[in-house]
C-alpha positions as CSV (number, residue, x, y, z in Angstrom):
1,M,0.0,0.0,0.0
2,E,1.7,3.2,-1.2
3,K,-0.2,6.3,-0.1
4,V,3.0,8.4,-0.3
5,T,3.2,10.4,-3.5
6,M,5.3,12.8,-5.5
7,E,2.6,15.5,-5.1
8,N,5.2,18.1,-3.8
9,F,8.0,17.1,-6.1
10,H,7.2,18.4,-9.5
11,S,10.5,18.6,-11.5
12,K,12.2,15.7,-13.1
13,N,15.1,15.9,-10.8
14,D,12.9,16.1,-7.7
15,N,10.9,13.0,-8.9
16,A,14.2,11.1,-9.4
17,L,15.2,12.0,-5.9
18,F,11.9,11.0,-4.5
19,E,12.0,7.6,-6.2
20,K,15.6,6.9,-5.2
21,I,14.8,7.6,-1.5
22,F,11.4,6.0,-1.6
23,F,12.9,2.7,-2.8
24,S,15.9,3.0,-0.5
25,V,13.3,2.9,2.3
26,Y,10.7,0.3,1.0
27,E,13.1,-2.1,-0.5
28,E,14.8,-2.6,2.9
29,L,11.6,-3.4,4.7
30,P,10.6,-7.0,5.6
31,R,7.3,-6.4,3.6
32,Q,5.8,-3.5,1.7
33,G,2.4,-3.4,3.3
34,P,0.4,-4.6,6.3
35,G,0.4,-8.3,7.2
36,N,2.0,-10.8,9.4
37,A,2.5,-14.5,9.9
38,S,-0.4,-15.0,12.3
39,S,-2.8,-13.4,9.9
40,A,-1.5,-15.5,7.0
41,A,-2.1,-18.6,9.2
42,R,-5.6,-17.5,10.0
43,A,-6.4,-17.0,6.3
44,L,-5.0,-20.5,5.5
45,E,-7.2,-22.0,8.1
46,L,-10.1,-20.9,5.9
47,C,-8.7,-22.8,2.9
48,R,-9.9,-26.1,4.3
49,N,-9.5,-28.5,1.3
50,L,-6.2,-27.5,-0.1
51,P,-4.2,-30.4,-1.7
52,S,-1.3,-31.8,0.4
53,S,1.2,-30.2,-2.0
54,P,-0.6,-27.1,-3.3
55,V,0.5,-25.0,-6.3
56,I,0.4,-21.4,-5.2
57,L,0.7,-18.0,-7.0
58,D,1.8,-15.1,-4.8
59,M,0.5,-12.0,-6.8
60,G,2.4,-8.7,-6.3
61,C,4.9,-10.3,-3.9
62,G,7.2,-7.4,-3.4
63,V,10.4,-8.5,-1.7
64,G,8.6,-11.7,-0.6
65,G,8.1,-11.5,3.1
66,Q,4.7,-13.2,2.9
67,T,6.1,-15.6,0.2
68,I,8.6,-17.0,2.7
69,Q,5.9,-17.2,5.4
70,L,3.7,-19.2,3.0
71,A,6.6,-21.6,2.4
72,E,7.0,-22.0,6.1
73,L,3.3,-22.5,6.8
74,L,2.8,-24.9,3.9
75,P,6.1,-26.9,3.7
76,A,5.0,-29.1,0.8
77,A,3.8,-26.1,-1.4
78,S,5.2,-25.0,-4.7
79,I,5.1,-21.3,-5.0
80,T,5.4,-18.9,-7.9
81,A,5.9,-15.3,-6.8
82,I,5.4,-12.4,-9.3
83,D,5.9,-8.7,-9.2
84,T,6.7,-5.9,-11.7
85,H,9.4,-4.4,-9.5
86,A,12.7,-6.0,-10.6
87,P,14.8,-5.1,-7.4
88,G,12.2,-6.6,-5.2
89,I,12.2,-9.8,-7.3
90,A,16.0,-9.8,-7.1
91,R,16.0,-9.6,-3.4
92,L,13.5,-12.4,-3.1
93,Q,15.5,-14.6,-5.4
94,K,18.6,-14.0,-3.2
95,T,16.5,-14.9,-0.1
96,V,15.3,-18.1,-1.8
97,R,18.9,-19.1,-2.6
98,E,20.1,-18.3,0.9
99,R,17.4,-20.5,2.4
100,G,17.8,-23.3,0.0
101,L,14.2,-23.0,-1.3
102,Q,15.0,-23.0,-5.0
103,D,13.0,-26.3,-5.5
104,R,9.9,-24.7,-3.9
105,I,9.8,-21.0,-4.8
106,V,10.2,-19.4,-8.2
107,A,10.3,-15.6,-8.2
108,I,9.6,-13.9,-11.6
109,E,9.4,-10.3,-12.8
110,G,6.2,-9.7,-14.7
111,D,2.6,-8.7,-14.8
112,M,0.4,-10.7,-12.4
113,A,-2.4,-10.5,-14.8
114,D,-0.5,-11.7,-17.9
115,P,-1.8,-15.1,-19.1
116,A,1.3,-15.6,-21.2
117,I,3.5,-15.5,-18.0
118,L,1.1,-17.5,-15.9
119,P,-0.3,-20.5,-17.8
120,G,-2.3,-23.3,-16.1
121,R,-4.3,-23.3,-13.0
122,F,-3.5,-22.9,-9.3
123,D,-4.8,-24.4,-6.0
124,L,-4.3,-21.1,-4.2
125,L,-3.9,-17.5,-5.3
126,W,-2.4,-15.2,-2.6
127,S,-2.1,-11.4,-2.6
128,E,-1.5,-9.1,0.2
129,G,-2.4,-5.5,-0.5
130,A,-1.6,-5.6,-4.3
131,L,-4.8,-6.6,-6.3
132,Y,-6.2,-3.1,-6.2
133,N,-3.4,-1.9,-8.5
134,L,-5.1,-3.6,-11.4
135,G,-8.7,-2.7,-10.4
136,L,-10.3,-5.2,-8.1
137,H,-13.2,-6.1,-10.3
138,R,-11.0,-6.9,-13.3
139,V,-8.4,-8.8,-11.3
140,L,-11.0,-10.9,-9.5
141,L,-12.3,-12.1,-12.8
142,R,-8.7,-13.0,-13.8
143,C,-8.2,-14.8,-10.5
144,Y,-11.3,-17.0,-11.3
145,E,-9.6,-18.0,-14.5
146,L,-6.3,-18.8,-12.8
147,L,-7.8,-21.1,-10.2
148,H,-8.7,-24.7,-10.4
149,P,-12.3,-25.5,-9.7
150,G,-12.3,-25.6,-5.9
151,G,-9.2,-23.5,-5.7
152,Y,-8.9,-20.6,-3.2
153,L,-8.1,-16.9,-3.4
154,A,-6.8,-15.2,-0.3
155,F,-6.2,-11.5,-0.5
156,S,-6.1,-8.4,1.7
157,D,-7.5,-5.0,0.6
158,A,-7.8,-1.5,2.2
159,I,-11.4,-0.5,3.0
160,W,-13.1,2.4,4.8
161,R,-14.5,1.6,8.2
162,K,-15.7,5.1,9.3
163,K,-17.4,8.0,7.5
164,N,-16.0,11.5,7.2
165,P,-12.2,10.8,7.5
166,P,-10.0,13.8,8.1
167,P,-8.9,15.7,4.9
168,E,-5.3,14.3,5.2
169,V,-6.6,10.7,5.3
170,K,-9.1,11.2,2.5
171,A,-6.5,13.0,0.3
172,S,-3.9,10.3,0.9
173,F,-6.2,7.4,-0.1
174,D,-7.7,9.4,-3.1
175,L,-4.2,9.7,-4.6
176,D,-3.3,6.0,-4.3
177,Y,-6.6,4.2,-4.2
178,P,-9.5,6.4,-5.4
179,E,-11.8,3.4,-5.9
180,M,-11.4,2.2,-2.3
181,G,-14.7,1.2,-0.9
182,W,-16.4,-0.3,2.1
183,L,-16.6,-3.9,3.2
184,Q,-19.8,-4.5,1.4
185,D,-18.3,-3.2,-1.9
186,D,-15.6,-5.8,-1.8
187,L,-18.0,-8.6,-0.9
188,T,-20.2,-7.6,-3.9
189,L,-17.2,-7.7,-6.2
190,I,-16.3,-11.1,-5.0
191,N,-19.8,-12.3,-5.6
192,V,-20.1,-10.9,-9.2
193,S,-16.7,-12.4,-10.1
194,G,-18.2,-15.9,-9.7
195,L,-16.2,-16.7,-6.5
196,D,-17.8,-17.9,-3.3
197,L,-16.9,-16.1,-0.2
198,V,-15.5,-18.4,2.5
199,G,-14.7,-15.8,5.2
200,H,-13.0,-12.5,6.0
201,F,-11.4,-10.8,9.0
202,T,-9.7,-7.5,9.8
203,L,-5.9,-7.4,10.2
204,P,-4.9,-6.6,13.7
205,D,-2.9,-3.4,14.4
206,E,0.3,-5.4,15.0
207,A,0.1,-6.5,11.4
208,W,0.7,-2.8,10.5
209,W,3.6,-2.2,12.8
210,D,5.7,-5.3,13.5
211,D,7.0,-5.9,10.0
212,F,6.0,-2.7,8.2
213,Y,5.7,0.7,10.0
214,T,8.1,0.1,12.8
215,P,11.0,-1.0,10.5
216,M,9.9,1.8,8.1
217,E,10.4,4.5,10.8
218,T,13.7,2.9,11.8
219,R,14.9,3.0,8.2
220,I,13.8,6.6,7.8
221,Q,15.7,7.6,10.9
222,E,18.8,5.8,9.5
223,L,18.6,7.7,6.3
224,R,18.0,11.0,8.1
225,R,21.4,10.5,9.8
226,V,23.1,9.5,6.5
227,R,21.6,12.5,4.5
228,A,21.7,15.0,7.4
229,G,23.2,17.8,5.2
230,E,20.8,17.3,2.3
231,P,17.6,19.4,2.7
232,E,15.9,18.0,-0.3
233,A,16.4,14.4,0.8
234,L,15.3,15.2,4.3
235,A,12.1,16.8,2.8
236,V,11.4,13.5,1.0
237,L,12.0,11.5,4.2
238,D,9.6,13.8,6.1
239,L,7.0,13.1,3.4
240,L,7.5,9.3,3.7
241,A,7.2,9.6,7.5
242,R,3.6,10.9,7.2
243,E,2.2,7.5,6.4
244,P,2.9,5.7,9.6
245,D,2.2,8.8,11.6
246,M,-1.2,9.1,9.9
247,H,-2.0,5.5,10.8
248,R,-1.0,6.2,14.4
249,H,-3.6,9.0,14.6
250,Y,-6.3,8.0,12.2
251,Q,-6.5,4.2,12.0
252,D,-10.1,4.1,13.1
253,F,-11.1,5.4,9.7
254,Y,-9.7,2.6,7.6
255,C,-8.4,-0.9,7.8
256,Y,-7.1,-3.9,5.8
257,E,-9.5,-6.7,5.4
258,F,-8.4,-10.2,4.6
259,F,-10.7,-12.1,2.3
260,V,-10.8,-15.8,1.4
261,A,-13.0,-16.9,-1.6
262,R,-13.2,-20.1,-3.6
263,R,-13.9,-21.0,-7.2
264,P,-16.9,-23.3,-7.2
265,L,-16.3,-27.0,-8.1
């Protein structure tokens, strides 16, 4: 979930600086959005009839924090992880090699909705905070096609939970996720896609902090020391720091919901 934008960095050079610092923060984090191992385990508990050696696609995997968690939670699974951001895929590939998981995890750079890259059918599609990038309605239809009959889709998505958010919160989500809706909106989209809802739950607050916002704030502080004499860089870091601070103050207005749905047999 990237609610930080380049709204205050208009020139080509400013945009290049923003991107450089943005990725120097996000690429070093354990994960690029809310989530944790206990929430993944809870979602997997809803996938009651998975094969003993499921074939899984992790869509929008980032650096693969949740990919590794899936491999640990499902030790007989074969996982394909896909993302458009090449450095994130390179980091995941390095992690896979270091952990000796080459026979179980394949990380590829590419479009998670591209049928040429992703032939065949999967027992489980997994996506944490990434499906919205392709438009939830469109990508849910694509997920239906990628699943075996009886296969599961588990994904998390940002939703509103309270009306009349502060202007800062509304503006932030409008820039990154203008189509963001309410719980019932996502449930309706799941239904019209042809998938059957199995269950859903709200991510706990520790899923935002333990592996995401806490290491983000630590990384920002590190870079503030490194770039202490660079006002433009410090301005970017101040902008990036707004996201966890906004969550600290206004989390009652939005949440991440984890959904599990199934393609009918």
